[in-house]
ZABAPA-192964 format. One line per field, with one value per residue: x, y, z of N, C-alpha, C in turn; residue in three letters; residue number from 1. Coordinates in steps of 0.2 Angstrom, whole numbers. Layout:
n_c1 <- c(X,...) .
n_c2 <- c(Y,...) .
n_c3 <- c(Z,...) .
ca_c1 <- c(X,...) .
ca_c2 <- c(Y,...) .
ca_c3 <- c(Z,...) .
c_c1 <- c(X,...) .
c_c2 <- c(Y,...) .
c_c3 <- c(Z,...) .
residuo <- c(ALA,...) .
num <- c(NUM,...) .
END
This chain:
n_c1 <- c(223,207,189,173,156,142,128,123,119,130,146,159,175,189,207,222,237,249,256,255,269,268,256,245,241,227,227,222,212,209,192,188,196,191,179,180,176,161,157,147,132,131,122,111,118,131,147,152,165,181,194,211,224,240,250,265,274,279,280,271,255,243,226,216,201,188,175,161,148,133,121,109,109,116,126,127,139,144,158,165,175,175,181,189,202,214,209,218,226,222,219,208,209,203,195,181,163,154,147,146,134,137,150,166,174,189,196,208,214,224,236,245,256,263,280,286,277,277,285,280,277,264,256,246,242,253,252,241,236,244,235,234,227,214,197,188,177,173,162,150,138,125,115,103,105,93,87,79,79,93,105,115,130,142,159,169,185,201,214,230,243,259,276,291,303,320,327,321,326,337,332,325,312,301,298,293,279,270,266,270,283,290,286,291,304,307,308,321,328,326,333,346,349,353,366,372,371,379,392,392,394,406,417,413,413,426,432,438,430,417,415,406,404,409,419,430,441,447,451,460,470,473,480,490,489,488,473,467,459,454,450,438,426,424,436,445,442,447,460,464,461,471,483,492,497,503,513,522,528,534,545,549,548,536,529,527,520,508,503,500,491,480,477,474,465,469,472,481,489,495,484,482,490,492,499,504,494,501,517,533,550,566,581,598,613,630,633,640,652,666,667,658,646,633,628,611,594,594,605,615,623,637,637,625,610,610,600,587,571,557,540,526,510,495,479,461,453,441,442,452,468,475,489,496,492,497,511,513,510,521,532,529,531,543,561,571,582,580,577,565,554,539,526,510,499,485,472,461,446,436,430) .
n_c2 <- c(221,217,220,216,214,207,209,221,234,239,232,234,236,237,240,239,246,245,233,230,229,221,214,226,235,242,259,268,283,300,305,318,319,308,313,323,323,317,302,295,287,269,259,249,248,249,242,230,225,232,240,241,253,257,270,278,292,305,296,291,283,272,268,257,258,248,248,240,238,229,229,230,242,258,268,283,290,298,302,302,306,303,306,306,311,323,333,336,326,316,313,311,301,298,293,299,298,288,272,259,246,231,235,242,253,261,269,279,282,293,294,304,309,322,323,327,323,317,326,338,355,359,350,341,348,348,334,329,314,309,306,292,282,282,283,280,283,278,284,281,289,285,285,280,282,286,293,294,290,295,283,278,271,264,261,256,261,260,271,270,278,276,275,272,261,259,250,238,230,224,214,197,190,187,196,206,204,211,228,235,233,239,253,254,253,264,275,273,274,288,294,289,289,302,303,292,295,306,299,291,300,306,310,321,331,333,338,352,359,356,355,361,378,381,372,376,384,374,365,372,374,361,358,367,380,397,407,420,435,445,438,430,417,407,408,405,391,386,389,381,368,367,368,357,354,366,366,356,363,373,387,387,393,390,386,399,405,398,400,414,413,406,416,427,423,424,418,403,398,404,412,405,413,425,436,429,430,430,433,428,433,429,438,440,432,429,440,450,440,437,425,417,423,427,440,446,445,440,444,453,468,470,465,463,460,447,432,438,443,447,450,451,456,455,461,462,479,479,471,474,471,468,476,474,462,453,455,450,437,434,436,426,414,414,410,414,422,428,443,454,462,470,472,478,478,486,481,486,479,481,480) .
n_c3 <- c(529,524,520,516,509,502,502,499,487,482,482,493,496,506,507,514,508,513,523,541,552,563,575,580,595,602,608,622,622,628,633,628,616,608,605,596,582,576,570,557,561,564,552,543,531,534,534,545,550,553,543,545,546,546,550,548,554,543,532,517,516,510,506,498,490,484,473,468,457,460,454,440,435,430,442,451,460,475,485,501,516,532,549,565,564,559,545,534,534,525,508,494,480,464,449,439,443,442,441,430,425,434,435,440,451,457,471,479,495,501,514,525,538,548,549,561,571,584,590,589,593,593,599,611,627,641,651,645,636,621,606,597,590,578,571,557,542,527,516,504,494,484,469,456,439,434,443,460,477,486,492,506,510,520,525,538,545,553,559,563,571,572,579,570,574,573,580,581,571,577,584,587,576,583,592,585,584,591,593,604,608,598,601,614,612,605,613,619,607,603,612,611,597,591,596,590,576,576,578,567,557,560,553,546,556,559,548,540,530,532,546,561,565,578,580,572,578,586,576,569,579,580,569,570,565,565,568,558,562,553,541,532,538,529,521,532,534,522,523,534,529,519,526,529,517,514,523,518,508,513,514,501,485,478,489,496,486,486,499,498,488,496,506,499,488,475,459,458,448,432,419,405,392,399,411,427,442,454,456,458,459,460,465,465,468,461,454,440,432,423,411,417,417,406,395,396,400,413,418,430,436,447,464,469,480,491,492,490,485,474,475,466,464,455,456,454,453,459,470,482,489,505,510,522,527,517,518,531,529,520,528,537,530,522,521,536,533,521,511,504,492,489,478,473,461,455,444,431,429,420,403) .
ca_c1 <- c(216,201,183,168,150,139,121,122,119,138,151,164,181,195,213,228,242,255,254,258,274,266,250,245,236,224,229,216,213,204,185,188,199,187,173,181,172,156,156,140,129,131,116,111,122,138,150,153,172,185,201,216,229,246,254,272,275,283,279,265,252,237,221,213,194,186,168,158,141,130,115,109,108,122,125,131,142,147,162,167,179,174,185,191,209,214,206,223,230,219,217,205,211,199,192,174,159,148,149,142,131,142,156,170,178,194,197,214,214,231,237,252,256,269,286,287,270,278,289,277,275,257,252,241,245,256,247,236,239,244,230,237,222,209,192,186,172,172,155,148,131,124,109,103,105,86,84,77,81,100,107,122,134,149,164,174,192,205,220,234,249,265,283,295,309,326,330,318,331,342,329,322,306,296,297,289,272,266,269,272,290,293,285,295,311,307,310,328,330,326,338,353,351,357,374,374,371,386,397,392,396,411,422,411,414,433,434,438,425,410,414,403,408,412,425,435,447,450,454,466,475,475,485,495,488,485,468,467,453,452,448,431,426,425,443,448,441,451,467,465,461,477,489,497,500,508,519,527,531,536,552,550,544,530,525,525,515,502,501,497,484,475,475,471,461,471,474,488,493,493,478,484,496,492,504,501,492,506,523,539,556,572,586,604,618,637,634,643,658,668,668,652,639,632,623,605,589,595,612,615,630,638,636,618,608,609,594,582,566,552,533,522,503,490,472,456,452,435,444,458,472,477,496,499,491,502,518,512,511,527,536,528,532,549,566,572,588,579,574,560,550,532,522,503,496,478,470,454,442,431,433) .
ca_c2 <- c(218,219,219,215,211,206,210,228,236,240,229,239,232,242,236,243,245,243,228,232,224,216,215,232,235,249,263,272,291,303,306,324,317,304,316,329,323,312,298,293,281,263,257,242,248,250,236,229,224,238,239,244,256,259,276,280,299,306,291,290,277,272,264,256,256,245,249,236,238,223,230,230,250,262,271,289,289,304,299,307,302,305,303,310,313,330,332,337,319,311,315,306,301,293,296,298,297,284,265,255,240,226,238,243,259,261,275,278,287,295,297,306,312,326,320,329,322,315,331,345,359,360,344,342,351,344,330,326,309,310,301,288,278,286,280,284,280,279,285,282,290,283,285,277,287,288,297,290,292,293,278,279,265,266,256,259,259,262,274,269,281,272,277,267,260,256,245,232,226,220,209,192,192,185,202,211,202,216,234,238,232,245,259,255,254,271,279,273,277,295,296,287,290,308,302,287,299,310,294,289,306,310,313,328,336,334,341,360,362,354,356,367,384,381,368,379,386,368,362,377,372,354,358,372,386,403,410,427,438,449,434,427,410,402,408,401,384,384,389,375,362,367,369,352,354,371,364,352,367,379,389,387,398,387,387,406,407,394,404,420,411,405,421,433,420,425,412,400,398,409,410,405,417,431,436,426,435,430,432,429,433,429,442,438,428,432,446,449,437,435,418,413,426,429,446,444,447,438,446,459,471,471,459,462,458,440,430,443,441,452,448,456,454,458,460,467,484,478,467,476,467,471,475,472,455,450,456,445,430,433,435,419,408,415,409,420,426,431,449,454,468,469,477,476,481,485,481,487,473,482,479) .
ca_c3 <- c(531,519,522,510,510,496,502,497,480,480,486,495,499,509,507,516,504,517,529,547,554,568,578,584,600,603,614,624,622,632,630,623,610,604,603,592,576,577,564,555,565,560,549,540,526,537,535,552,551,551,540,549,542,551,547,551,553,538,527,515,517,505,508,492,491,477,473,463,456,459,451,432,433,432,448,452,467,478,490,507,521,539,554,570,563,555,538,529,533,520,501,490,473,460,442,438,448,439,440,425,428,435,434,446,452,462,474,484,500,503,521,527,545,548,551,568,574,591,594,587,599,593,601,616,632,646,655,641,632,614,603,592,587,575,568,551,538,519,514,497,493,477,466,450,434,432,449,465,484,487,497,508,512,523,527,543,545,559,557,569,570,576,578,567,578,570,584,580,566,580,588,583,573,588,596,581,583,595,591,610,608,594,604,619,610,602,619,619,601,603,617,609,590,589,597,585,570,576,577,560,552,564,549,544,561,559,541,540,526,534,553,564,566,585,580,568,582,588,571,568,584,579,563,571,561,569,565,556,563,547,536,533,540,523,520,537,532,516,525,538,524,515,530,529,510,514,527,514,503,517,513,494,481,477,496,497,481,488,504,496,485,501,509,495,484,468,455,459,441,427,415,398,391,403,417,433,447,459,452,463,456,464,463,469,465,462,450,434,433,417,410,420,416,399,395,395,404,420,421,435,437,454,468,471,486,491,495,489,480,473,475,462,464,451,458,451,457,463,476,484,493,511,510,528,527,513,522,537,526,517,534,540,525,519,526,540,530,515,511,499,490,488,473,472,455,454,437,430,426,414,396) .
c_c1 <- c(211,194,178,162,146,131,119,122,126,142,157,169,187,201,218,234,249,253,258,264,273,258,249,239,233,226,224,218,208,197,185,191,195,181,174,177,168,156,148,138,129,123,116,116,129,141,153,161,176,192,206,222,234,249,260,273,280,283,272,262,245,232,217,206,191,178,165,151,138,123,115,109,115,121,130,133,146,151,164,170,177,179,187,199,208,213,212,227,228,217,214,207,206,197,185,170,153,151,144,139,136,149,160,173,182,195,203,213,222,232,244,252,263,274,288,281,272,282,286,275,267,253,248,245,248,251,242,239,239,239,234,233,216,204,190,181,173,165,154,140,130,117,109,103,98,83,83,80,88,101,114,124,140,153,169,181,196,212,224,241,254,272,287,302,314,329,327,322,336,339,326,315,300,294,294,282,268,270,271,279,293,292,289,302,312,310,318,331,331,331,345,354,354,365,376,375,378,392,398,395,402,416,420,412,422,436,433,432,418,409,410,407,412,418,431,441,451,454,460,471,478,481,491,495,484,479,469,461,450,449,441,431,427,433,447,448,446,458,469,466,468,483,494,500,505,514,524,531,534,544,554,546,537,525,523,519,508,499,497,491,479,473,472,466,463,473,481,492,491,487,480,490,497,497,501,499,497,512,529,545,562,578,592,609,625,638,637,650,660,669,662,646,639,627,616,600,590,602,611,623,631,636,629,616,607,603,588,577,561,545,529,515,499,483,468,455,446,437,451,462,475,485,499,498,496,509,518,513,518,532,535,531,540,555,568,578,586,576,569,557,543,529,515,501,489,476,463,451,438,434,434) .
c_c2 <- c(221,217,220,212,212,207,217,229,237,236,233,235,237,237,241,241,243,239,230,226,219,217,221,232,242,252,268,279,294,304,312,323,313,308,322,329,316,308,297,287,275,261,251,242,248,243,235,229,230,236,243,246,259,265,278,288,300,302,291,283,277,266,263,254,254,245,245,236,232,223,230,238,253,267,278,289,296,301,305,302,306,302,308,312,320,329,332,330,315,315,309,306,296,297,294,297,293,277,262,249,234,228,239,250,259,268,274,284,287,298,299,310,316,322,321,328,321,321,338,349,361,354,346,345,346,340,327,320,311,304,298,284,282,281,284,280,282,279,286,283,289,283,282,283,290,292,292,293,290,288,279,273,267,260,259,256,262,265,273,273,278,275,271,266,256,250,238,227,222,215,203,194,191,192,208,210,207,223,238,238,238,252,260,256,261,276,279,276,284,298,295,289,296,307,297,290,303,305,292,294,310,313,320,333,337,337,348,362,360,354,361,372,384,377,371,381,379,365,366,375,365,354,363,378,391,406,418,431,442,445,431,420,405,402,404,394,382,384,383,369,362,368,364,352,360,370,360,357,373,380,389,392,396,387,394,408,404,398,410,419,410,411,427,430,422,419,409,400,403,407,411,408,423,430,433,432,435,428,433,428,434,433,441,435,431,438,445,446,435,428,414,416,429,435,444,447,445,440,452,461,472,465,458,461,451,438,435,441,447,448,453,452,458,457,465,473,484,474,469,471,471,470,472,464,451,450,451,438,429,432,428,413,409,412,415,425,429,438,449,461,466,474,474,481,480,486,482,481,474,482,486) .
c_c3 <- c(526,522,516,513,504,496,500,489,477,485,487,499,500,510,509,512,507,523,535,548,559,570,582,589,600,609,616,623,626,629,626,617,605,602,599,586,577,570,563,559,561,558,546,534,528,537,542,554,549,548,544,545,547,547,552,550,548,532,524,515,512,507,501,493,484,478,467,463,455,456,443,430,434,438,448,459,469,484,495,512,527,544,560,570,559,547,533,529,527,514,497,483,469,453,441,444,446,438,435,428,428,434,440,446,458,465,479,489,502,510,522,533,545,551,559,572,582,594,592,593,599,595,607,622,637,650,651,636,624,610,597,588,585,572,562,547,531,518,507,497,485,475,459,445,432,438,455,472,484,493,499,511,514,525,532,542,551,556,564,568,575,574,574,571,574,574,584,575,570,585,584,581,578,591,592,580,587,594,598,610,604,598,610,617,607,607,619,613,600,607,614,601,588,590,592,578,570,575,570,555,556,559,547,550,562,553,541,536,528,542,555,565,573,585,576,572,584,582,569,573,583,574,564,567,564,565,564,557,557,541,537,535,535,521,525,536,527,518,530,534,521,519,529,522,510,518,523,510,507,515,506,491,480,484,497,492,483,494,503,492,490,504,505,489,476,465,457,453,437,422,408,397,395,409,423,438,452,455,457,459,460,461,468,465,465,458,443,435,426,416,412,418,409,399,393,400,411,422,425,435,445,458,469,478,487,494,495,484,479,472,471,462,459,453,455,456,461,470,478,489,499,511,516,529,523,516,527,534,523,523,538,536,522,524,530,537,524,516,504,497,488,483,472,466,455,447,437,426,421,408,393) .
residuo <- c(MET,THR,GLN,THR,ARG,ASP,THR,PHE,PRO,ILE,ARG,MET,GLN,LEU,THR,ALA,MET,LYS,LEU,PRO,GLU,GLY,ARG,HIS,GLN,ALA,ILE,ALA,ALA,SER,HIS,ASP,GLN,ARG,SER,GLN,ILE,THR,LEU,ALA,ALA,PRO,THR,GLU,GLU,THR,THR,PRO,GLN,ALA,CYS,THR,LEU,VAL,ILE,TYR,PRO,GLY,GLU,PRO,SER,GLU,LEU,LEU,VAL,ARG,LEU,GLU,ASN,LEU,THR,ALA,ASP,PRO,LEU,ARG,VAL,ALA,LEU,ASP,VAL,LEU,GLY,ASN,PHE,PRO,ALA,HIS,TRP,CYS,GLN,VAL,GLY,GLY,GLU,GLY,ASN,GLU,ILE,PRO,PRO,ALA,GLY,ARG,MET,GLU,VAL,VAL,LEU,TYR,PHE,GLN,VAL,GLU,ALA,ASP,PHE,PHE,GLU,SER,PRO,LEU,GLY,PRO,PRO,ALA,GLY,THR,PRO,LEU,GLN,LEU,ASP,TYR,ALA,GLY,GLN,PHE,VAL,ALA,THR,TYR,THR,THR,THR,THR,GLY,GLY,GLN,PRO,THR,GLN,GLN,ALA,ALA,GLU,PHE,GLN,VAL,LEU,VAL,ARG,PRO,ARG,SER,LEU,TYR,LEU,ASP,PHE,LEU,PRO,ASP,VAL,TYR,ARG,GLU,VAL,ASP,PHE,VAL,GLY,ARG,PHE,LEU,LYS,ILE,PHE,GLU,GLN,ALA,PHE,GLU,PRO,ASP,VAL,GLN,ILE,LEU,ASN,SER,LEU,TRP,ALA,TYR,LEU,HIS,PRO,ARG,THR,ALA,PRO,ASP,ALA,LEU,ILE,PRO,PHE,LEU,ALA,TYR,TRP,VAL,GLY,TRP,PRO,LEU,THR,PRO,GLN,LEU,SER,LEU,ALA,THR,GLN,ARG,ARG,LEU,ILE,ALA,GLY,ALA,LEU,GLN,LEU,TYR,ARG,TRP,ARG,GLY,THR,ARG,ARG,GLY,LEU,LYS,TYR,ALA,ILE,HIS,LEU,PHE,THR,ASP,LEU,PRO,PHE,GLU,GLY,ASN,GLY,GLY,GLU,ASP,PRO,ALA,ILE,GLN,ILE,THR,GLU,ILE,GLY,GLY,ARG,GLY,PHE,VAL,LEU,GLY,GLU,THR,ARG,LEU,GLY,ARG,GLY,ALA,THR,MET,GLY,GLY,GLY,GLN,PRO,TYR,HIS,PHE,VAL,VAL,GLU,LEU,ARG,SER,PRO,SER,ALA,ASN,PRO,ILE,ASP,PRO,ASP,LEU,VAL,ARG,LYS,VAL,ILE,GLU,GLN,GLU,LYS,PRO,ALA,PHE,CYS,SER,TYR,GLU,LEU,TYR,ILE,ILE,SER,GLU,ASP,THR,GLU,ALA) .
num <- c(1,2,3,4,5,6,7,8,9,10,11,12,13,14,15,16,17,18,19,20,21,22,23,24,25,26,27,28,29,30,31,32,33,34,35,36,37,38,39,40,41,42,43,44,45,46,47,48,49,50,51,52,53,54,55,56,57,58,59,60,61,62,63,64,65,66,67,68,69,70,71,72,73,74,75,76,77,78,79,80,81,82,83,84,85,86,87,88,89,90,91,92,93,94,95,96,97,98,99,100,101,102,103,104,105,106,107,108,109,110,111,112,113,114,115,116,117,118,119,120,121,122,123,124,125,126,127,128,129,130,131,132,133,134,135,136,137,138,139,140,141,142,143,144,145,146,147,148,149,150,151,152,153,154,155,156,157,158,159,160,161,162,163,164,165,166,167,168,169,170,171,172,173,174,175,176,177,178,179,180,181,182,183,184,185,186,187,188,189,190,191,192,193,194,195,196,197,198,199,200,201,202,203,204,205,206,207,208,209,210,211,212,213,214,215,216,217,218,219,220,221,222,223,224,225,226,227,228,229,230,231,232,233,234,235,236,237,238,239,240,241,242,243,244,245,246,247,248,249,250,251,252,253,254,255,256,257,258,259,260,261,262,263,264,265,266,267,268,269,270,271,272,273,274,275,276,277,278,279,280,281,282,283,284,285,286,287,288,289,290,291,292,293,294,295,296,297,298,299,300,301,302,303,304,305,306,307,308,309,310,311,312,313,314,315,316,317,318,319,320,321,322,323,324,325,326,327,328,329,330,331,332,333,334,335,336,337,338,339,340,341,342,343,344,345,346,347,348,349,350,351) .
END
């Protein structure tokens, strides 16, 4: 909505940059709220018709003010905004303070209301209605460059704070003509929308890496993975996420190596040509048999110990490994008939 009048030295035009979605009804406020700030009294220079700006909390809104000098003299202009709304809601943006003869100047009023306007604990006390309609004036005080008595001209505007209802998208356009429908639906939206958001992001509640902390024991039970109290919560999440993959490899050397990697955070594979941090060597077999065994690194004398393997871990000295925890992992992942030996080598990470 715009307003203009040509009988003044300055033509002042206010335009809301965002059109309202429907016809907005005025909402009554208490007398105390209306009288917080007294606006300038209407004069002959006050434009009678007011421009309406609808503001949705958390969204920026703009009001464009166009000043046109109708005289043959340059005018110096001082601008001010009055209103019974909080001063920090509005910021004035413009360049220069002088309008040349028959020239124009544009000023933008930037409005933004806090996103928690309707839920803020700093709102009115209980039993006091929340004010949603505000009155404002854009005041221009101008003088000619040669001096003279300052003249003041004002244009009124209204600021309406309204909730934006998502449920209007499900209704025919005829129900958007009056903003009461949107304000009425906002009551149900605030009650149901949190549950709708949970349903839309239900996958995040069921994924071990994004689920709330309270759901971690449930997810662990869901995949049949026992929680280990001495491990951090981040490690527990990683273990639950890798549980199904670990079940596929259970009873194999790769599965045991992967389990140790999950519990100790040691690298799963070797780094280039360096010795791997987790090394598992199988020791056993039929021993030295003529005609079958060739002398070499893998040859053993005697029958050896069947189904026996050696686990060798190399960890930085700054991050020691708990041997009891590693033994618990091995006992859980190895076949029941296998025996093993565990060696933990602490390496100095300093150059």
